CHARMM internal coordinates of N, CA and C (Angstrom, degrees):
IC EDIT
DIST 1 N 1 CA 1.4624
DIST 1 CA 1 C 1.5180
ANGL 1 N 1 CA 1 C 107.98
DIST 1 C 2 N 1.3026
ANGL 1 CA 1 C 2 N 116.49
DIHE 1 N 1 CA 1 C 2 N 139.91
DIST 2 N 2 CA 1.4529
ANGL 1 C 2 N 2 CA 121.92
DIHE 1 CA 1 C 2 N 2 CA 178.24
DIST 2 CA 2 C 1.5165
ANGL 2 N 2 CA 2 C 108.28
DIHE 1 C 2 N 2 CA 2 C -112.97
DIST 2 C 3 N 1.3301
ANGL 2 CA 2 C 3 N 116.81
DIHE 2 N 2 CA 2 C 3 N 120.16
DIST 3 N 3 CA 1.4537
ANGL 2 C 3 N 3 CA 121.74
DIHE 2 CA 2 C 3 N 3 CA -178.55
DIST 3 CA 3 C 1.5196
ANGL 3 N 3 CA 3 C 108.48
DIHE 2 C 3 N 3 CA 3 C -127.17
DIST 3 C 4 N 1.3111
ANGL 3 CA 3 C 4 N 116.58
DIHE 3 N 3 CA 3 C 4 N 120.39
DIST 4 N 4 CA 1.4665
ANGL 3 C 4 N 4 CA 121.62
DIHE 3 CA 3 C 4 N 4 CA 177.13
DIST 4 CA 4 C 1.5229
ANGL 4 N 4 CA 4 C 112.51
DIHE 3 C 4 N 4 CA 4 C 53.53
DIST 4 C 5 N 1.3367
ANGL 4 CA 4 C 5 N 117.09
DIHE 4 N 4 CA 4 C 5 N 35.16
DIST 5 N 5 CA 1.4564
ANGL 4 C 5 N 5 CA 120.00
DIHE 4 CA 4 C 5 N 5 CA 177.80
DIST 5 CA 5 C 1.5125
ANGL 5 N 5 CA 5 C 114.46
DIHE 4 C 5 N 5 CA 5 C 83.87
DIST 5 C 6 N 1.3172
ANGL 5 CA 5 C 6 N 119.21
DIHE 5 N 5 CA 5 C 6 N -1.39
DIST 6 N 6 CA 1.4519
ANGL 5 C 6 N 6 CA 122.10
DIHE 5 CA 5 C 6 N 6 CA -179.48
DIST 6 CA 6 C 1.5136
ANGL 6 N 6 CA 6 C 109.21
DIHE 5 C 6 N 6 CA 6 C -109.67
DIST 6 C 7 N 1.3269
ANGL 6 CA 6 C 7 N 116.40
DIHE 6 N 6 CA 6 C 7 N 130.42
DIST 7 N 7 CA 1.4592
ANGL 6 C 7 N 7 CA 121.02
DIHE 6 CA 6 C 7 N 7 CA 177.92
DIST 7 CA 7 C 1.5218
ANGL 7 N 7 CA 7 C 108.46
DIHE 6 C 7 N 7 CA 7 C -73.32
DIST 7 C 8 N 1.3231
ANGL 7 CA 7 C 8 N 116.55
DIHE 7 N 7 CA 7 C 8 N 125.98
DIST 8 N 8 CA 1.4502
ANGL 7 C 8 N 8 CA 120.76
DIHE 7 CA 7 C 8 N 8 CA -179.55
DIST 8 CA 8 C 1.5070
ANGL 8 N 8 CA 8 C 109.98
DIHE 7 C 8 N 8 CA 8 C -132.58
DIST 8 C 9 N 1.3012
ANGL 8 CA 8 C 9 N 116.59
DIHE 8 N 8 CA 8 C 9 N 156.16
DIST 9 N 9 CA 1.4525
ANGL 8 C 9 N 9 CA 122.17
DIHE 8 CA 8 C 9 N 9 CA 177.76
DIST 9 CA 9 C 1.5221
ANGL 9 N 9 CA 9 C 107.50
DIHE 8 C 9 N 9 CA 9 C -136.42
DIST 9 C 10 N 1.3456
ANGL 9 CA 9 C 10 N 117.60
DIHE 9 N 9 CA 9 C 10 N 88.79
DIST 10 N 10 CA 1.4607
ANGL 9 C 10 N 10 CA 120.54
DIHE 9 CA 9 C 10 N 10 CA -177.06
DIST 10 CA 10 C 1.5266
ANGL 10 N 10 CA 10 C 112.96
DIHE 9 C 10 N 10 CA 10 C -57.74
DIST 10 C 11 N 1.3424
ANGL 10 CA 10 C 11 N 117.28
DIHE 10 N 10 CA 10 C 11 N -34.12
DIST 11 N 11 CA 1.4662
ANGL 10 C 11 N 11 CA 119.33
DIHE 10 CA 10 C 11 N 11 CA 179.05
DIST 11 CA 11 C 1.5209
ANGL 11 N 11 CA 11 C 110.58
DIHE 10 C 11 N 11 CA 11 C -63.68
DIST 11 C 12 N 1.3109
ANGL 11 CA 11 C 12 N 116.95
DIHE 11 N 11 CA 11 C 12 N -38.93
DIST 12 N 12 CA 1.4628
ANGL 11 C 12 N 12 CA 121.22
DIHE 11 CA 11 C 12 N 12 CA 177.53
DIST 12 CA 12 C 1.5286
ANGL 12 N 12 CA 12 C 110.06
DIHE 11 C 12 N 12 CA 12 C -62.47
DIST 12 C 13 N 1.3298
ANGL 12 CA 12 C 13 N 116.54
DIHE 12 N 12 CA 12 C 13 N -42.38
DIST 13 N 13 CA 1.4600
ANGL 12 C 13 N 13 CA 120.93
DIHE 12 CA 12 C 13 N 13 CA 179.25
DIST 13 CA 13 C 1.5207
ANGL 13 N 13 CA 13 C 110.95
DIHE 12 C 13 N 13 CA 13 C -63.21
DIST 13 C 14 N 1.3309
ANGL 13 CA 13 C 14 N 116.47
DIHE 13 N 13 CA 13 C 14 N -42.36
DIST 14 N 14 CA 1.4586
ANGL 13 C 14 N 14 CA 120.26
DIHE 13 CA 13 C 14 N 14 CA -179.08
DIST 14 CA 14 C 1.5189
ANGL 14 N 14 CA 14 C 109.94
DIHE 13 C 14 N 14 CA 14 C -64.56
DIST 14 C 15 N 1.3388
ANGL 14 CA 14 C 15 N 116.44
DIHE 14 N 14 CA 14 C 15 N -42.73
DIST 15 N 15 CA 1.4706
ANGL 14 C 15 N 15 CA 119.79
DIHE 14 CA 14 C 15 N 15 CA 179.70
DIST 15 CA 15 C 1.5220
ANGL 15 N 15 CA 15 C 110.81
DIHE 14 C 15 N 15 CA 15 C -62.40
DIST 15 C 16 N 1.3259
ANGL 15 CA 15 C 16 N 117.08
DIHE 15 N 15 CA 15 C 16 N -42.16
DIST 16 N 16 CA 1.4606
ANGL 15 C 16 N 16 CA 120.33
DIHE 15 CA 15 C 16 N 16 CA -178.91
DIST 16 CA 16 C 1.5261
ANGL 16 N 16 CA 16 C 110.46
DIHE 15 C 16 N 16 CA 16 C -70.73
DIST 16 C 17 N 1.3171
ANGL 16 CA 16 C 17 N 116.44
DIHE 16 N 16 CA 16 C 17 N -49.45
DIST 17 N 17 CA 1.4506
ANGL 16 C 17 N 17 CA 121.59
DIHE 16 CA 16 C 17 N 17 CA -178.78
DIST 17 CA 17 C 1.5165
ANGL 17 N 17 CA 17 C 111.92
DIHE 16 C 17 N 17 CA 17 C 64.69
DIST 17 C 18 N 1.3167
ANGL 17 CA 17 C 18 N 115.82
DIHE 17 N 17 CA 17 C 18 N 164.48
DIST 18 N 18 CA 1.4658
ANGL 17 C 18 N 18 CA 120.85
DIHE 17 CA 17 C 18 N 18 CA -178.01
DIST 18 CA 18 C 1.5158
ANGL 18 N 18 CA 18 C 111.94
DIHE 17 C 18 N 18 CA 18 C -74.17
DIST 18 C 19 N 1.3208
ANGL 18 CA 18 C 19 N 118.20
DIHE 18 N 18 CA 18 C 19 N -21.78
DIST 19 N 19 CA 1.4585
ANGL 18 C 19 N 19 CA 120.64
DIHE 18 CA 18 C 19 N 19 CA -176.09
DIST 19 CA 19 C 1.5163
ANGL 19 N 19 CA 19 C 113.38
DIHE 18 C 19 N 19 CA 19 C -99.66
DIST 19 C 20 N 1.3296
ANGL 19 CA 19 C 20 N 117.90
DIHE 19 N 19 CA 19 C 20 N -3.32
DIST 20 N 20 CA 1.4481
ANGL 19 C 20 N 20 CA 119.69
DIHE 19 CA 19 C 20 N 20 CA 179.20
DIST 20 CA 20 C 1.5173
ANGL 20 N 20 CA 20 C 108.76
DIHE 19 C 20 N 20 CA 20 C -110.96
DIST 20 C 21 N 1.3220
ANGL 20 CA 20 C 21 N 116.76
DIHE 20 N 20 CA 20 C 21 N -145.11
DIST 21 N 21 CA 1.4551
ANGL 20 C 21 N 21 CA 120.92
DIHE 20 CA 20 C 21 N 21 CA -178.91
DIST 21 CA 21 C 1.5229
ANGL 21 N 21 CA 21 C 109.86
DIHE 20 C 21 N 21 CA 21 C -57.23
DIST 21 C 22 N 1.3150
ANGL 21 CA 21 C 22 N 116.80
DIHE 21 N 21 CA 21 C 22 N 134.02
DIST 22 N 22 CA 1.4675
ANGL 21 C 22 N 22 CA 121.19
DIHE 21 CA 21 C 22 N 22 CA -176.88
DIST 22 CA 22 C 1.5125
ANGL 22 N 22 CA 22 C 111.72
DIHE 21 C 22 N 22 CA 22 C -88.71
DIST 22 C 23 N 1.3171
ANGL 22 CA 22 C 23 N 114.87
DIHE 22 N 22 CA 22 C 23 N 165.67
DIST 23 N 23 CA 1.4483
ANGL 22 C 23 N 23 CA 121.40
DIHE 22 CA 22 C 23 N 23 CA 173.32
DIST 23 CA 23 C 1.5250
ANGL 23 N 23 CA 23 C 108.61
DIHE 22 C 23 N 23 CA 23 C -68.99
DIST 23 C 24 N 1.3311
ANGL 23 CA 23 C 24 N 116.33
DIHE 23 N 23 CA 23 C 24 N 158.41
DIST 24 N 24 CA 1.4606
ANGL 23 C 24 N 24 CA 118.53
DIHE 23 CA 23 C 24 N 24 CA 176.36
DIST 24 CA 24 C 1.5336
ANGL 24 N 24 CA 24 C 109.52
DIHE 23 C 24 N 24 CA 24 C -89.48
DIST 24 C 25 N 1.3121
ANGL 24 CA 24 C 25 N 115.93
DIHE 24 N 24 CA 24 C 25 N 176.59
DIST 25 N 25 CA 1.4647
ANGL 24 C 25 N 25 CA 119.44
DIHE 24 CA 24 C 25 N 25 CA -172.76
DIST 25 CA 25 C 1.5282
ANGL 25 N 25 CA 25 C 112.85
DIHE 24 C 25 N 25 CA 25 C -64.97
DIST 25 C 26 N 1.3263
ANGL 25 CA 25 C 26 N 117.45
DIHE 25 N 25 CA 25 C 26 N -35.26
DIST 26 N 26 CA 1.4660
ANGL 25 C 26 N 26 CA 120.81
DIHE 25 CA 25 C 26 N 26 CA 177.74
DIST 26 CA 26 C 1.5197
ANGL 26 N 26 CA 26 C 110.45
DIHE 25 C 26 N 26 CA 26 C -65.12
DIST 26 C 27 N 1.3468
ANGL 26 CA 26 C 27 N 117.05
DIHE 26 N 26 CA 26 C 27 N -44.93
DIST 27 N 27 CA 1.4634
ANGL 26 C 27 N 27 CA 121.05
DIHE 26 CA 26 C 27 N 27 CA 177.11
DIST 27 CA 27 C 1.5283
ANGL 27 N 27 CA 27 C 110.32
DIHE 26 C 27 N 27 CA 27 C -62.79
DIST 27 C 28 N 1.3279
ANGL 27 CA 27 C 28 N 116.34
DIHE 27 N 27 CA 27 C 28 N -39.91
DIST 28 N 28 CA 1.4661
ANGL 27 C 28 N 28 CA 121.79
DIHE 27 CA 27 C 28 N 28 CA 178.53
DIST 28 CA 28 C 1.5345
ANGL 28 N 28 CA 28 C 110.37
DIHE 27 C 28 N 28 CA 28 C -59.09
DIST 28 C 29 N 1.3356
ANGL 28 CA 28 C 29 N 116.42
DIHE 28 N 28 CA 28 C 29 N -49.78
DIST 29 N 29 CA 1.4687
ANGL 28 C 29 N 29 CA 120.49
DIHE 28 CA 28 C 29 N 29 CA -179.27
DIST 29 CA 29 C 1.5211
ANGL 29 N 29 CA 29 C 111.42
DIHE 28 C 29 N 29 CA 29 C -59.97
DIST 29 C 30 N 1.3340
ANGL 29 CA 29 C 30 N 117.33
DIHE 29 N 29 CA 29 C 30 N -43.39
DIST 30 N 30 CA 1.4680
ANGL 29 C 30 N 30 CA 121.38
DIHE 29 CA 29 C 30 N 30 CA 178.84
DIST 30 CA 30 C 1.5209
ANGL 30 N 30 CA 30 C 111.26
DIHE 29 C 30 N 30 CA 30 C -64.75
DIST 30 C 31 N 1.3294
ANGL 30 CA 30 C 31 N 115.45
DIHE 30 N 30 CA 30 C 31 N -40.69
DIST 31 N 31 CA 1.4577
ANGL 30 C 31 N 31 CA 120.10
DIHE 30 CA 30 C 31 N 31 CA -178.51
DIST 31 CA 31 C 1.5250
ANGL 31 N 31 CA 31 C 111.17
DIHE 30 C 31 N 31 CA 31 C -66.78
DIST 31 C 32 N 1.3206
ANGL 31 CA 31 C 32 N 117.34
DIHE 31 N 31 CA 31 C 32 N -40.78
DIST 32 N 32 CA 1.4653
ANGL 31 C 32 N 32 CA 120.99
DIHE 31 CA 31 C 32 N 32 CA 177.87
DIST 32 CA 32 C 1.5264
ANGL 32 N 32 CA 32 C 109.85
DIHE 31 C 32 N 32 CA 32 C -63.19
DIST 32 C 33 N 1.3373
ANGL 32 CA 32 C 33 N 117.20
DIHE 32 N 32 CA 32 C 33 N -42.05
DIST 33 N 33 CA 1.4661
ANGL 32 C 33 N 33 CA 120.25
DIHE 32 CA 32 C 33 N 33 CA 179.04
DIST 33 CA 33 C 1.5281
ANGL 33 N 33 CA 33 C 110.94
DIHE 32 C 33 N 33 CA 33 C -64.00
DIST 33 C 34 N 1.3316
ANGL 33 CA 33 C 34 N 116.64
DIHE 33 N 33 CA 33 C 34 N -43.46
DIST 34 N 34 CA 1.4666
ANGL 33 C 34 N 34 CA 119.70
DIHE 33 CA 33 C 34 N 34 CA 178.24
DIST 34 CA 34 C 1.5257
ANGL 34 N 34 CA 34 C 111.23
DIHE 33 C 34 N 34 CA 34 C -64.09
DIST 34 C 35 N 1.3357
ANGL 34 CA 34 C 35 N 116.50
DIHE 34 N 34 CA 34 C 35 N -42.30
DIST 35 N 35 CA 1.4654
ANGL 34 C 35 N 35 CA 120.45
DIHE 34 CA 34 C 35 N 35 CA 178.63
DIST 35 CA 35 C 1.5293
ANGL 35 N 35 CA 35 C 110.10
DIHE 34 C 35 N 35 CA 35 C -59.80
DIST 35 C 36 N 1.3210
ANGL 35 CA 35 C 36 N 116.87
DIHE 35 N 35 CA 35 C 36 N -44.48
DIST 36 N 36 CA 1.4658
ANGL 35 C 36 N 36 CA 120.68
DIHE 35 CA 35 C 36 N 36 CA 179.59
DIST 36 CA 36 C 1.5237
ANGL 36 N 36 CA 36 C 111.59
DIHE 35 C 36 N 36 CA 36 C -59.78
DIST 36 C 37 N 1.3411
ANGL 36 CA 36 C 37 N 116.88
DIHE 36 N 36 CA 36 C 37 N -40.51
DIST 37 N 37 CA 1.4609
ANGL 36 C 37 N 37 CA 119.86
DIHE 36 CA 36 C 37 N 37 CA 177.85
DIST 37 CA 37 C 1.5258
ANGL 37 N 37 CA 37 C 110.96
DIHE 36 C 37 N 37 CA 37 C -64.32
DIST 37 C 38 N 1.3171
ANGL 37 CA 37 C 38 N 117.31
DIHE 37 N 37 CA 37 C 38 N -43.31
DIST 38 N 38 CA 1.4569
ANGL 37 C 38 N 38 CA 120.87
DIHE 37 CA 37 C 38 N 38 CA 179.57
DIST 38 CA 38 C 1.5245
ANGL 38 N 38 CA 38 C 110.95
DIHE 37 C 38 N 38 CA 38 C -66.84
DIST 38 C 39 N 1.3171
ANGL 38 CA 38 C 39 N 116.77
DIHE 38 N 38 CA 38 C 39 N -39.06
DIST 39 N 39 CA 1.4572
ANGL 38 C 39 N 39 CA 122.08
DIHE 38 CA 38 C 39 N 39 CA -178.02
DIST 39 CA 39 C 1.5314
ANGL 39 N 39 CA 39 C 111.14
DIHE 38 C 39 N 39 CA 39 C -59.76
DIST 39 C 40 N 1.3287
ANGL 39 CA 39 C 40 N 116.14
DIHE 39 N 39 CA 39 C 40 N -33.54
DIST 40 N 40 CA 1.4507
ANGL 39 C 40 N 40 CA 120.93
DIHE 39 CA 39 C 40 N 40 CA -174.49
DIST 40 CA 40 C 1.5152
ANGL 40 N 40 CA 40 C 115.33
DIHE 39 C 40 N 40 CA 40 C -83.81
DIST 40 C 41 N 1.3348
ANGL 40 CA 40 C 41 N 117.99
DIHE 40 N 40 CA 40 C 41 N 8.06
DIST 41 N 41 CA 1.4603
ANGL 40 C 41 N 41 CA 119.08
DIHE 40 CA 40 C 41 N 41 CA -179.61
DIST 41 CA 41 C 1.5245
ANGL 41 N 41 CA 41 C 110.28
DIHE 40 C 41 N 41 CA 41 C -145.66
DIST 41 C 42 N 1.3262
ANGL 41 CA 41 C 42 N 115.63
DIHE 41 N 41 CA 41 C 42 N 171.03
DIST 42 N 42 CA 1.4594
ANGL 41 C 42 N 42 CA 120.76
DIHE 41 CA 41 C 42 N 42 CA 175.99
DIST 42 CA 42 C 1.5221
ANGL 42 N 42 CA 42 C 108.38
DIHE 41 C 42 N 42 CA 42 C -70.78
DIST 42 C 43 N 1.3404
ANGL 42 CA 42 C 43 N 117.07
DIHE 42 N 42 CA 42 C 43 N 133.39
DIST 43 N 43 CA 1.4545
ANGL 42 C 43 N 43 CA 121.21
DIHE 42 CA 42 C 43 N 43 CA -175.82
DIST 43 CA 43 C 1.5183
ANGL 43 N 43 CA 43 C 111.99
DIHE 42 C 43 N 43 CA 43 C -116.43
DIST 43 C 44 N 1.3195
ANGL 43 CA 43 C 44 N 114.12
DIHE 43 N 43 CA 43 C 44 N 156.21
DIST 44 N 44 CA 1.4588
ANGL 43 C 44 N 44 CA 121.24
DIHE 43 CA 43 C 44 N 44 CA 175.92
DIST 44 CA 44 C 1.5272
ANGL 44 N 44 CA 44 C 108.50
DIHE 43 C 44 N 44 CA 44 C -81.81
DIST 44 C 45 N 1.3305
ANGL 44 CA 44 C 45 N 118.20
DIHE 44 N 44 CA 44 C 45 N 165.31
DIST 45 N 45 CA 1.4695
ANGL 44 C 45 N 45 CA 119.50
DIHE 44 CA 44 C 45 N 45 CA 175.28
DIST 45 CA 45 C 1.5361
ANGL 45 N 45 CA 45 C 112.48
DIHE 44 C 45 N 45 CA 45 C -57.48
DIST 45 C 46 N 1.3325
ANGL 45 CA 45 C 46 N 116.97
DIHE 45 N 45 CA 45 C 46 N -36.62
DIST 46 N 46 CA 1.4682
ANGL 45 C 46 N 46 CA 119.93
DIHE 45 CA 45 C 46 N 46 CA 177.97
DIST 46 CA 46 C 1.5310
ANGL 46 N 46 CA 46 C 110.65
DIHE 45 C 46 N 46 CA 46 C -64.21
DIST 46 C 47 N 1.3143
ANGL 46 CA 46 C 47 N 116.84
DIHE 46 N 46 CA 46 C 47 N -43.13
DIST 47 N 47 CA 1.4632
ANGL 46 C 47 N 47 CA 120.65
DIHE 46 CA 46 C 47 N 47 CA 178.49
DIST 47 CA 47 C 1.5248
ANGL 47 N 47 CA 47 C 110.97
DIHE 46 C 47 N 47 CA 47 C -66.42
DIST 47 C 48 N 1.3302
ANGL 47 CA 47 C 48 N 117.74
DIHE 47 N 47 CA 47 C 48 N -36.53
DIST 48 N 48 CA 1.4622
ANGL 47 C 48 N 48 CA 120.78
DIHE 47 CA 47 C 48 N 48 CA 176.89
DIST 48 CA 48 C 1.5225
ANGL 48 N 48 CA 48 C 110.79
DIHE 47 C 48 N 48 CA 48 C -63.27
DIST 48 C 49 N 1.3276
ANGL 48 CA 48 C 49 N 116.93
DIHE 48 N 48 CA 48 C 49 N -40.35
DIST 49 N 49 CA 1.4704
ANGL 48 C 49 N 49 CA 120.39
DIHE 48 CA 48 C 49 N 49 CA 176.44
DIST 49 CA 49 C 1.5221
ANGL 49 N 49 CA 49 C 110.27
DIHE 48 C 49 N 49 CA 49 C -63.85
DIST 49 C 50 N 1.3146
ANGL 49 CA 49 C 50 N 116.39
DIHE 49 N 49 CA 49 C 50 N -41.93
DIST 50 N 50 CA 1.4637
ANGL 49 C 50 N 50 CA 120.39
DIHE 49 CA 49 C 50 N 50 CA 178.37
DIST 50 CA 50 C 1.5250
ANGL 50 N 50 CA 50 C 109.92
DIHE 49 C 50 N 50 CA 50 C -62.12
DIST 50 C 51 N 1.3218
ANGL 50 CA 50 C 51 N 116.93
DIHE 50 N 50 CA 50 C 51 N -42.00
DIST 51 N 51 CA 1.4630
ANGL 50 C 51 N 51 CA 120.04
DIHE 50 CA 50 C 51 N 51 CA 179.23
DIST 51 CA 51 C 1.5231
ANGL 51 N 51 CA 51 C 110.94
DIHE 50 C 51 N 51 CA 51 C -62.11
DIST 51 C 52 N 1.3255
ANGL 51 CA 51 C 52 N 117.65
DIHE 51 N 51 CA 51 C 52 N -38.62
DIST 52 N 52 CA 1.4742
ANGL 51 C 52 N 52 CA 120.73
DIHE 51 CA 51 C 52 N 52 CA 177.49
DIST 52 CA 52 C 1.5223
ANGL 52 N 52 CA 52 C 110.72
DIHE 51 C 52 N 52 CA 52 C -62.89
DIST 52 C 53 N 1.3349
ANGL 52 CA 52 C 53 N 117.07
DIHE 52 N 52 CA 52 C 53 N -41.40
DIST 53 N 53 CA 1.4714
ANGL 52 C 53 N 53 CA 120.29
DIHE 52 CA 52 C 53 N 53 CA 176.96
DIST 53 CA 53 C 1.5202
ANGL 53 N 53 CA 53 C 110.34
DIHE 52 C 53 N 53 CA 53 C -64.77
DIST 53 C 54 N 1.3348
ANGL 53 CA 53 C 54 N 116.20
DIHE 53 N 53 CA 53 C 54 N -41.41
DIST 54 N 54 CA 1.4619
ANGL 53 C 54 N 54 CA 119.90
DIHE 53 CA 53 C 54 N 54 CA 179.59
DIST 54 CA 54 C 1.5254
ANGL 54 N 54 CA 54 C 110.97
DIHE 53 C 54 N 54 CA 54 C -62.81
DIST 54 C 55 N 1.3216
ANGL 54 CA 54 C 55 N 117.31
DIHE 54 N 54 CA 54 C 55 N -41.14
DIST 55 N 55 CA 1.4687
ANGL 54 C 55 N 55 CA 120.34
DIHE 54 CA 54 C 55 N 55 CA 179.06
DIST 55 CA 55 C 1.5276
ANGL 55 N 55 CA 55 C 109.99
DIHE 54 C 55 N 55 CA 55 C -59.12
DIST 55 C 56 N 1.3344
ANGL 55 CA 55 C 56 N 117.07
DIHE 55 N 55 CA 55 C 56 N -44.26
DIST 56 N 56 CA 1.4713
ANGL 55 C 56 N 56 CA 119.74
DIHE 55 CA 55 C 56 N 56 CA 179.39
DIST 56 CA 56 C 1.5214
ANGL 56 N 56 CA 56 C 111.21
DIHE 55 C 56 N 56 CA 56 C -61.42
DIST 56 C 57 N 1.3328
ANGL 56 CA 56 C 57 N 117.19
DIHE 56 N 56 CA 56 C 57 N -43.84
DIST 57 N 57 CA 1.4676
ANGL 56 C 57 N 57 CA 120.64
DIHE 56 CA 56 C 57 N 57 CA -179.58
DIST 57 CA 57 C 1.5223
ANGL 57 N 57 CA 57 C 111.51
DIHE 56 C 57 N 57 CA 57 C -68.50
DIST 57 C 58 N 1.3248
ANGL 57 CA 57 C 58 N 116.79
DIHE 57 N 57 CA 57 C 58 N -41.46
DIST 58 N 58 CA 1.4683
ANGL 57 C 58 N 58 CA 120.67
DIHE 57 CA 57 C 58 N 58 CA 178.77
DIST 58 CA 58 C 1.5232
ANGL 58 N 58 CA 58 C 110.23
DIHE 57 C 58 N 58 CA 58 C -63.45
DIST 58 C 59 N 1.3258
ANGL 58 CA 58 C 59 N 116.81
DIHE 58 N 58 CA 58 C 59 N -46.25
DIST 59 N 59 CA 1.4732
ANGL 58 C 59 N 59 CA 120.59
DIHE 58 CA 58 C 59 N 59 CA 178.55
DIST 59 CA 59 C 1.5236
ANGL 59 N 59 CA 59 C 111.30
DIHE 58 C 59 N 59 CA 59 C -60.91
DIST 59 C 60 N 1.3262
ANGL 59 CA 59 C 60 N 117.05
DIHE 59 N 59 CA 59 C 60 N -43.45
DIST 60 N 60 CA 1.4678
ANGL 59 C 60 N 60 CA 120.74
DIHE 59 CA 59 C 60 N 60 CA 179.96
DIST 60 CA 60 C 1.5234
ANGL 60 N 60 CA 60 C 110.40
DIHE 59 C 60 N 60 CA 60 C -63.38
DIST 60 C 61 N 1.3256
ANGL 60 CA 60 C 61 N 117.21
DIHE 60 N 60 CA 60 C 61 N -41.94
DIST 61 N 61 CA 1.4581
ANGL 60 C 61 N 61 CA 121.02
DIHE 60 CA 60 C 61 N 61 CA 178.69
DIST 61 CA 61 C 1.5242
ANGL 61 N 61 CA 61 C 110.40
DIHE 60 C 61 N 61 CA 61 C -62.95
DIST 61 C 62 N 1.3278
ANGL 61 CA 61 C 62 N 116.74
DIHE 61 N 61 CA 61 C 62 N -47.13
DIST 62 N 62 CA 1.4658
ANGL 61 C 62 N 62 CA 120.34
DIHE 61 CA 61 C 62 N 62 CA -179.22
DIST 62 CA 62 C 1.5189
ANGL 62 N 62 CA 62 C 111.53
DIHE 61 C 62 N 62 CA 62 C -65.35
DIST 62 C 63 N 1.3306
ANGL 62 CA 62 C 63 N 117.86
DIHE 62 N 62 CA 62 C 63 N -40.80
DIST 63 N 63 CA 1.4680
ANGL 62 C 63 N 63 CA 120.74
DIHE 62 CA 62 C 63 N 63 CA 177.56
DIST 63 CA 63 C 1.5166
ANGL 63 N 63 CA 63 C 111.01
DIHE 62 C 63 N 63 CA 63 C -63.04
DIST 63 C 64 N 1.3215
ANGL 63 CA 63 C 64 N 116.96
DIHE 63 N 63 CA 63 C 64 N -40.62
DIST 64 N 64 CA 1.4575
ANGL 63 C 64 N 64 CA 121.01
DIHE 63 CA 63 C 64 N 64 CA 178.66
DIST 64 CA 64 C 1.5218
ANGL 64 N 64 CA 64 C 110.83
DIHE 63 C 64 N 64 CA 64 C -65.00
DIST 64 C 65 N 1.3205
ANGL 64 CA 64 C 65 N 116.15
DIHE 64 N 64 CA 64 C 65 N -44.40
DIST 65 N 65 CA 1.4642
ANGL 64 C 65 N 65 CA 120.89
DIHE 64 CA 64 C 65 N 65 CA 179.76
DIST 65 CA 65 C 1.5226
ANGL 65 N 65 CA 65 C 110.28
DIHE 64 C 65 N 65 CA 65 C -63.16
DIST 65 C 66 N 1.3438
ANGL 65 CA 65 C 66 N 117.02
DIHE 65 N 65 CA 65 C 66 N -43.63
DIST 66 N 66 CA 1.4672
ANGL 65 C 66 N 66 CA 120.50
DIHE 65 CA 65 C 66 N 66 CA 178.57
DIST 66 CA 66 C 1.5123
ANGL 66 N 66 CA 66 C 111.14
DIHE 65 C 66 N 66 CA 66 C -64.94
DIST 66 C 67 N 1.3215
ANGL 66 CA 66 C 67 N 117.21
DIHE 66 N 66 CA 66 C 67 N -38.74
DIST 67 N 67 CA 1.4581
ANGL 66 C 67 N 67 CA 121.75
DIHE 66 CA 66 C 67 N 67 CA 178.59
DIST 67 CA 67 C 1.5262
ANGL 67 N 67 CA 67 C 110.52
DIHE 66 C 67 N 67 CA 67 C -64.01
DIST 67 C 68 N 1.3280
ANGL 67 CA 67 C 68 N 116.86
DIHE 67 N 67 CA 67 C 68 N -43.03
DIST 68 N 68 CA 1.4591
ANGL 67 C 68 N 68 CA 121.00
DIHE 67 CA 67 C 68 N 68 CA 179.53
DIST 68 CA 68 C 1.5118
ANGL 68 N 68 CA 68 C 110.58
DIHE 67 C 68 N 68 CA 68 C -66.09
DIST 68 C 69 N 1.3223
ANGL 68 CA 68 C 69 N 118.10
DIHE 68 N 68 CA 68 C 69 N -39.96
DIST 69 N 69 CA 1.4610
ANGL 68 C 69 N 69 CA 121.38
DIHE 68 CA 68 C 69 N 69 CA 178.99
DIST 69 CA 69 C 1.5252
ANGL 69 N 69 CA 69 C 110.51
DIHE 68 C 69 N 69 CA 69 C -65.61
DIST 69 C 70 N 1.3139
ANGL 69 CA 69 C 70 N 117.16
DIHE 69 N 69 CA 69 C 70 N -36.61
DIST 70 N 70 CA 1.4557
ANGL 69 C 70 N 70 CA 120.73
DIHE 69 CA 69 C 70 N 70 CA 178.23
DIST 70 CA 70 C 1.5097
ANGL 70 N 70 CA 70 C 112.40
DIHE 69 C 70 N 70 CA 70 C -66.13
DIST 70 C 71 N 1.3411
ANGL 70 CA 70 C 71 N 116.41
DIHE 70 N 70 CA 70 C 71 N -37.36
DIST 71 N 71 CA 1.4595
ANGL 70 C 71 N 71 CA 120.16
DIHE 70 CA 70 C 71 N 71 CA 178.50
DIST 71 CA 71 C 1.5162
ANGL 71 N 71 CA 71 C 111.72
DIHE 70 C 71 N 71 CA 71 C -69.55
DIST 71 C 72 N 1.3198
ANGL 71 CA 71 C 72 N 117.54
DIHE 71 N 71 CA 71 C 72 N -31.73
DIST 72 N 72 CA 1.4528
ANGL 71 C 72 N 72 CA 120.34
DIHE 71 CA 71 C 72 N 72 CA 179.10
DIST 72 CA 72 C 1.5114
ANGL 72 N 72 CA 72 C 112.50
DIHE 71 C 72 N 72 CA 72 C -69.74
DIST 72 C 73 N 1.3342
ANGL 72 CA 72 C 73 N 116.44
DIHE 72 N 72 CA 72 C 73 N -28.00
DIST 73 N 73 CA 1.4568
ANGL 72 C 73 N 73 CA 119.82
DIHE 72 CA 72 C 73 N 73 CA -177.62
DIST 73 CA 73 C 1.5172
ANGL 73 N 73 CA 73 C 111.44
DIHE 72 C 73 N 73 CA 73 C -78.22
DIST 73 C 74 N 1.3201
ANGL 73 CA 73 C 74 N 118.90
DIHE 73 N 73 CA 73 C 74 N -21.33
DIST 74 N 74 CA 1.4696
ANGL 73 C 74 N 74 CA 121.52
DIHE 73 CA 73 C 74 N 74 CA -178.19
DIST 74 CA 74 C 1.4835
ANGL 74 N 74 CA 74 C 113.04
DIHE 73 C 74 N 74 CA 74 C -73.96
END
COOR INIT
IC SEED 1 N 1 CA 1 C
IC BUILD
């Protein structure tokens, strides 16, 4: 699926989920850029659902990264 110029695969996101394997940094950067584009305009209910999924994945990625950084400092 192509959304706002960014290649996305919602099925891949659903399979991974926020509690399982996380997105990689490249996917994270693309997802944040897509979210920012959606945030700046009026969205459809489908886009709002996508944004909710993106928030979960972005939060999970950031929490994982912060957790890993904390372990490295110990």
